[in-house]
C-alpha positions in Angstrom: 16.0 19.4 -18.6 12.3 18.8 -17.8 11.2 19.7 -14.3 8.7 18.2 -11.9 6.7 19.6 -8.9 5.0 17.4 -6.3 2.3 18.6 -3.9 1.5 16.2 -1.1 -1.7 16.4 1.0 -2.5 14.3 4.0 -0.6 11.9 6.2 3.0 10.8 6.6 2.3 7.7 4.4 1.4 10.0 1.5 4.6 11.9 2.1 6.5 8.6 1.9 4.6 7.7 -1.3 5.6 11.0 -2.8 9.3 10.2 -2.0 8.9 7.1 -4.2 7.3 9.1 -7.0 10.2 11.5 -6.8 12.6 8.6 -7.3 10.8 7.6 -10.5 10.8 11.2 -11.9 14.5 11.6 -11.1 15.1 8.3 -12.8 13.6 9.8 -15.9 16.2 12.5 -15.9 13.9 15.2 -14.4 14.9 17.9 -12.0 12.8 19.5 -9.2 11.1 22.7 -10.2 11.0 25.6 -7.7 7.4 26.3 -8.5 4.4 24.8 -10.2 4.6 27.5 -12.9 8.1 26.3 -14.0 7.2 22.6 -14.0 6.7 20.3 -17.0 5.1 17.6 -14.8 2.9 18.3 -11.8 1.9 15.5 -9.4 -0.8 16.0 -6.7 -0.8 13.3 -4.1 -4.2 13.5 -2.6 -5.9 12.8 0.7 -9.6 11.7 1.2 -9.9 11.7 4.9 -12.2 14.7 4.9 -14.1 16.7 2.3 -12.0 19.7 2.8 -8.9 17.8 1.5 -10.7 16.8 -1.7 -12.0 20.4 -2.2 -8.5 21.6 -2.2 -7.8 19.3 -5.2 -10.7 20.7 -7.1 -9.3 24.2 -6.4 -5.9 23.0 -7.9 -7.8 21.9 -11.0 -8.8 25.4 -11.9 -5.2 26.5 -11.6 -4.1 23.7 -13.9 -6.2 25.1 -16.8 -4.4 28.5 -16.4 -1.0 26.9 -16.2 -1.6 24.9 -19.4 -2.4 28.1 -21.3 1.1 29.2 -20.5 2.7 25.8 -21.0 0.6 23.6 -23.4 3.0 20.6 -22.8 2.4 20.6 -19.1 1.3 17.1 -17.8 -0.8 17.1 -14.6 -1.1 13.9 -12.5 -3.4 13.2 -9.6 -2.8 10.2 -7.4 -3.2 9.1 -3.8 -6.4 8.2 -1.9 -8.8 10.3 -3.9 -8.4 8.2 -7.2 -8.1 5.1 -5.1 -11.6 5.4 -3.8 -13.1 6.8 -6.9 -14.5 3.5 -8.3 -17.1 5.1 -10.6 -15.0 8.2 -11.6 -17.5 10.6 -10.1 -14.7 12.5 -8.4 -12.7 12.5 -11.6 -15.5 14.1 -13.5 -15.2 17.2 -11.3 -11.6 17.7 -12.1 -10.4 19.8 -15.1 -6.9 20.0 -16.6 -5.8 16.6 -15.3 -4.0 14.2 -17.7 -3.3 11.2 -15.5 -5.5 10.0 -12.6 -4.5 6.8 -10.8 -4.4 5.2 -7.4 -1.2 4.9 -5.4 -0.5 1.2 -6.2 -0.4 2.1 -9.9 2.4 4.6 -9.6 4.8 2.1 -11.1 3.3 2.8 -14.5 3.8 6.5 -14.2 7.1 6.6 -16.2 5.5 4.7 -19.1 2.4 6.9 -19.1 4.5 10.1 -19.0 6.8 9.0 -21.9 3.6 8.1 -24.0 2.2 11.6 -23.4 5.6 13.2 -24.1 8.1 11.1 -26.1 10.9 13.6 -25.1 10.6 12.3 -21.5 13.1 9.5 -21.0 11.4 6.2 -20.0 12.7 4.0 -17.2 13.7 0.4 -17.2 11.1 -2.1 -16.1 9.9 -1.5 -12.5 8.7 -3.9 -9.9 4.9 -4.2 -9.8 5.0 -3.5 -6.1 5.4 0.2 -5.6 6.8 -0.3 -2.1 9.8 -1.9 -3.7 10.8 1.6 -5.0 13.5 3.2 -2.9 12.2 6.6 -1.6 14.1 9.9 -2.3 14.5 10.7 1.4 13.9 14.4 2.1 16.4 14.4 5.0 19.5 12.4 5.6 19.0 12.1 9.3 15.3 11.3 9.4 13.2 8.9 7.3 9.8 7.4 7.0 9.7 3.6 6.4 6.4 2.1 5.3 6.0 -1.4 6.6 2.3 -1.9 5.7 -0.4 -0.4 3.5 -4.1 -0.9 3.4 -6.5 -1.9 6.1 -9.0 -4.8 6.9 -10.9 -3.0 9.7 -13.5 -1.0 7.9 -14.2 1.6 10.5 -17.5 3.0 9.3 -16.3 6.5 8.8 -13.0 5.6 7.0 -12.2 5.4 3.3 -8.8 3.8 3.7 -9.9 0.2 2.8 -11.5 1.6 -0.3 -8.7 4.0 -1.3 -5.7 1.8 -0.4 -7.2 -1.7 -0.4 -6.8 -4.5 2.1 -3.8 -4.8 4.4 -0.5 -5.8 2.8 2.6 -6.2 4.8 6.1 -5.7 3.4 8.7 -8.5 3.9 10.7 -8.3 7.1 13.9 -8.7 5.1 13.1 -5.7 2.8 12.3 -3.5 5.8 15.5 -4.4 7.7 17.6 -3.9 4.6 16.1 -0.4 4.1 16.7 0.5 7.7 20.3 -0.8 7.6 21.0 1.2 4.5 19.5 4.3 6.1 21.8 3.8 9.2 24.8 3.5 7.0 23.8 6.7 5.3 23.7 8.6 8.6 20.0 8.3 9.5 19.3 8.8 13.2 15.6 8.6 13.4 13.1 6.4 11.6 9.3 6.5 11.7 7.6 3.2 10.9 4.3 3.7 9.0 1.2 1.5 8.6 -2.5 2.0 8.6 -2.6 -0.2 11.7 1.1 -0.3 12.2 1.1 -2.6 15.3 -0.8 -5.3 13.3 2.3 -5.9 11.2 2.6 -9.6 10.4 5.9 -10.6 8.7 5.3 -12.6 5.5 8.9 -14.0 6.0 9.2 -14.6 9.8 12.2 -16.8 9.2 14.3 -13.6 9.1 13.7 -12.8 12.7 16.8 -13.3 14.8 17.0 -16.4 16.9 17.8 -14.2 19.9 14.8 -12.0 19.5 13.3 -11.2 22.9 9.7 -11.4 21.7 7.7 -14.5 20.6 4.1 -13.6 19.8 3.8 -10.1 18.4 5.6 -9.6 15.0 5.6 -5.8 15.4 7.3 -6.1 18.8 9.8 -8.4 17.2 10.4 -5.9 14.4 11.1 -3.1 17.0 13.6 -5.4 18.7 15.4 -6.0 15.4 15.6 -2.3 14.5 16.8 -1.5 18.0 19.8 -3.8 17.3 20.8 -1.8 14.2 23.9 0.4 14.8 23.5 4.0 14.0 19.7 4.4 14.5 19.1 6.5 17.6 15.4 6.9 17.6 12.4 4.8 16.6 8.9 6.2 16.2 5.8 4.5 14.8 2.3 5.5 13.8 -0.5 4.8 13.9 -1.4 1.7 16.1 -4.8 0.4 17.0 -5.8 -0.2 20.7 -6.8 -3.8 19.9 -3.2 -4.8 19.2 -1.4 -3.1 22.1 -0.8 -6.5 23.9 1.6 -7.1 26.7 4.6 -7.9 24.5 4.2 -4.6 22.5 3.7 -2.6 25.7 6.9 -4.2 27.0 8.8 -3.2 23.8 7.3 0.3 23.9 8.5 0.8 27.5 11.9 -0.8 27.6 13.6 -0.8 24.2 16.2 1.9 24.5 15.8 3.5 21.0 12.0 3.8 21.3 10.9 7.5 21.5 9.1 8.3 24.7 5.8 8.9 22.9 2.9 6.9 21.7 0.2 8.1 19.3 -2.9 5.8 20.0 -6.1 6.9 18.2 -9.3 6.5 20.3 -11.8 8.6 18.1 -14.5 8.8 20.8 -14.9 8.3 24.6 -18.4 6.9 24.3 -19.1 3.2 23.8 -22.2 3.7 21.7 -20.4 6.0 19.3 -17.4 3.6 19.2 -19.8 0.8 18.3 -21.3 2.8 15.5 -17.8 3.6 14.3 -16.9 -0.1 14.3 -13.8 0.6 16.3 -14.0 -2.8 18.0 -12.9 -1.6 21.4 -14.7 0.1 24.3 -13.9 3.1 26.4 -12.9 0.8 29.3 -10.6 -1.3 27.1 -8.8 1.8 25.9 -8.4 3.2 29.5 -7.0 -0.1 30.6 -4.3 0.0 28.0 -3.3 3.6 29.0 -3.2 2.5 32.6 -0.9 -0.4 31.8 1.4 1.7 29.7 1.7 4.5 32.3 2.3 1.9 35.1 5.4 0.7 33.1 6.5 4.2 32.0 4.8 7.0 34.0 6.5 9.9 32.1 5.6 8.7 28.6 3.8 11.3 26.4 0.6 10.1 24.7 -1.3 11.5 21.8 -4.5 10.5 20.1 -7.0 11.1 17.3 -10.6 12.1 18.0 -13.6 12.7 15.8 -16.2 15.1 17.1 -19.8 15.3 15.9 -19.9 11.7 14.5 -23.3 10.7 13.2 -25.8 10.9 16.1 -23.4 12.0 18.7 -25.3 13.7 21.6 -24.0 16.2 24.1 -23.8 13.5 26.7 -21.8 11.3 24.4 -19.4 14.1 23.6 -19.0 14.7 27.4 -17.7 11.1 27.6 -15.0 12.0 25.1 -14.1 15.1 27.2 -13.9 13.0 30.4 -11.8 10.3 28.6 -9.3 13.0 27.5 -9.0 14.2 31.0 -8.6 10.7 32.4 -5.8 9.9 29.8 -4.2 13.3 30.3 -3.2 13.4 26.6 -0.2 15.4 25.5 -1.8 16.2 22.2 -5.0 15.4 20.2 -5.5 15.6 16.5 -9.2 16.2 16.6 -11.4 16.6 13.5 -15.0 17.5 12.8 -16.8 14.5 11.3 -17.0 14.6 7.5 -19.1 12.0 5.8 -17.2 10.1 3.1 -19.1 8.7 0.1 -18.9 4.9 -0.1 -18.4 4.4 3.6 -20.9 2.5 5.9 -21.5 5.6 8.0 -22.5 7.6 4.9 -24.9 4.9 3.9 -26.4 4.0 7.2 -26.0 6.8 9.8 -27.5 10.2 9.0 -25.1 13.1 9.6 -27.4 14.6 12.3 -24.9 16.9 14.1 -24.9 20.4 12.7 -21.6 22.1 11.6 -22.2 24.7 14.3 -22.4 22.1 17.0 -19.3 20.3 15.6 -17.3 23.5 15.7 -18.5 24.1 19.3 -17.3 20.7 20.4 -14.0 21.0 18.5 -13.3 24.2 20.3 -14.2 22.7 23.7 -11.8 19.9 23.1 -9.1 22.3 21.8 -9.3 24.5 25.0 -9.0 21.4 27.2 -6.0 20.2 25.2 -4.2 23.5 25.3 -4.8 23.8 29.1 -3.6 20.2 29.6 -0.5 20.6 27.4 0.5 23.9 29.0 0.3 22.4 32.4 2.2 19.2 31.5 4.9 21.2 29.7 5.8 23.1 32.8 7.4 19.9 34.2 10.2 20.2 31.6 11.4 23.6 32.9 14.8 23.1 34.5 15.3 19.7 32.9 17.9 18.7 30.3 16.5 16.9 27.4 17.9 15.5 24.1 16.7 17.2 20.9 17.1 16.1 17.3 17.6 19.4 15.5 15.7 19.3 12.2 15.6 23.0 11.2 17.5 26.3 11.7 16.5 29.8 10.8 17.9 33.3 11.8 20.1 31.9 14.5 17.5 29.6 16.1 17.3 25.8 15.9 14.2 23.7 16.3 13.7 20.0 16.8 11.9 17.2 18.7 12.5 15.8 22.1 11.9 12.0 22.7 8.4 13.0 23.8 7.8 14.7 20.4 7.7 18.1 22.0 9.0 20.9 19.8 12.0 22.6 21.3 13.7 25.8 20.2 17.2 27.0 21.2 19.9 29.3 19.7 22.2 27.8 17.1 23.0 27.7 13.4 22.5 25.4 10.4 25.5 23.3 11.3 23.5 21.7 14.1 20.7 20.4 11.8 20.8 16.6 11.9 22.5 16.4 15.3 21.2 15.4 18.7 21.8 18.2 21.3 21.3 18.4 25.0 19.1 21.4 25.8 18.2 22.8 29.2 14.6 24.0 29.2 14.1 27.5 30.5 10.5 28.3 29.5 7.5 26.2 28.4 4.5 27.2 26.2 1.7 25.1 24.8 3.6 24.1 21.7 7.2 25.2 22.2 9.8 24.4 24.9 12.5 27.2 24.9 16.0 26.4 26.2 19.7 26.7 25.9 22.2 24.1 24.6 24.5 22.7 27.3 
């Protein structure tokens, strides 16, 4: 039987998209290959957030040429955000050995294109034009990503998402709830809701909200309430929200709904108002700090993470210092910080010169990294001696690993039979990125 191999770069939404691609390839009668070398079809699902992500794809292209010498029938497909933003094919022209190059929304045509290139590949029945209607091939029975929205209307000046994924499109409420209910019946314990601005979800079919729903104004808060009522689901996580839409109803849902994990990932990008304005983030430092204060007043022990860009166009040392002070004020549990990388086609690339040197960007990145590690190590000490619940998701060599409700990685002794279960673990030692403990 023909084999496929999928490589996924970038975010969780890309991973969920790859799960849909896998459904189509399996529907064509294909099996998963152990390596690229043994595959008849290779799919690269790309990311365009930073230049380094695209450079990796160019590196793959050189490998494809060598693989095709060994297997002339090999079909190489490149999809994801890179083709999505490549309106003039300038990026495509740099790739070699690629047969199919298409944006995410066009994945529904993949079976047709593959069978045209290789008539021995079995075509599929007509697919829905909306790729989100495809059922993903979930990688784990007990955990699943559920995409509720794709695209974005915000046009942050540094971001390619509106160009690579288009404007915001929200899935129907009925479809989302059906998917979650099916997951629960199949034994899923934890779902992660995905959207470019996930808390801006607006149900196109609001008539499917329950009459007894506790929330009235925020559709995303209403959705969380509905999922909390689904038997079997034990944990609900979501990423990534925007500060603008963290209103009082959603803060209430975040802090009181029982299945909500005790973690919020809320990107801020910078702690300086002038930089935030150039980024078109539409919020100020003060607005963000006020949200964090409200959330912690309701739930003092909640863990909070963020995204930060260092070295954005024109950022001065004083402006970066504002980001450092905001980090300290919020007392973040984790930050995914990145050195600014200009993206062709974005407003920032056209209007704001990239004046911060790479040396200075690296210096600022490390300052933030040191602050984060010191903060996380200090905060993690509070878990020592406590018993926390852990969803075990991996086991190797007699050790199990999983996440706490605060999305802290926890390691304890145990075998593979514990994978997919929630265990009570007494924490004995805390490091920056691992809490060590024993099962009760």
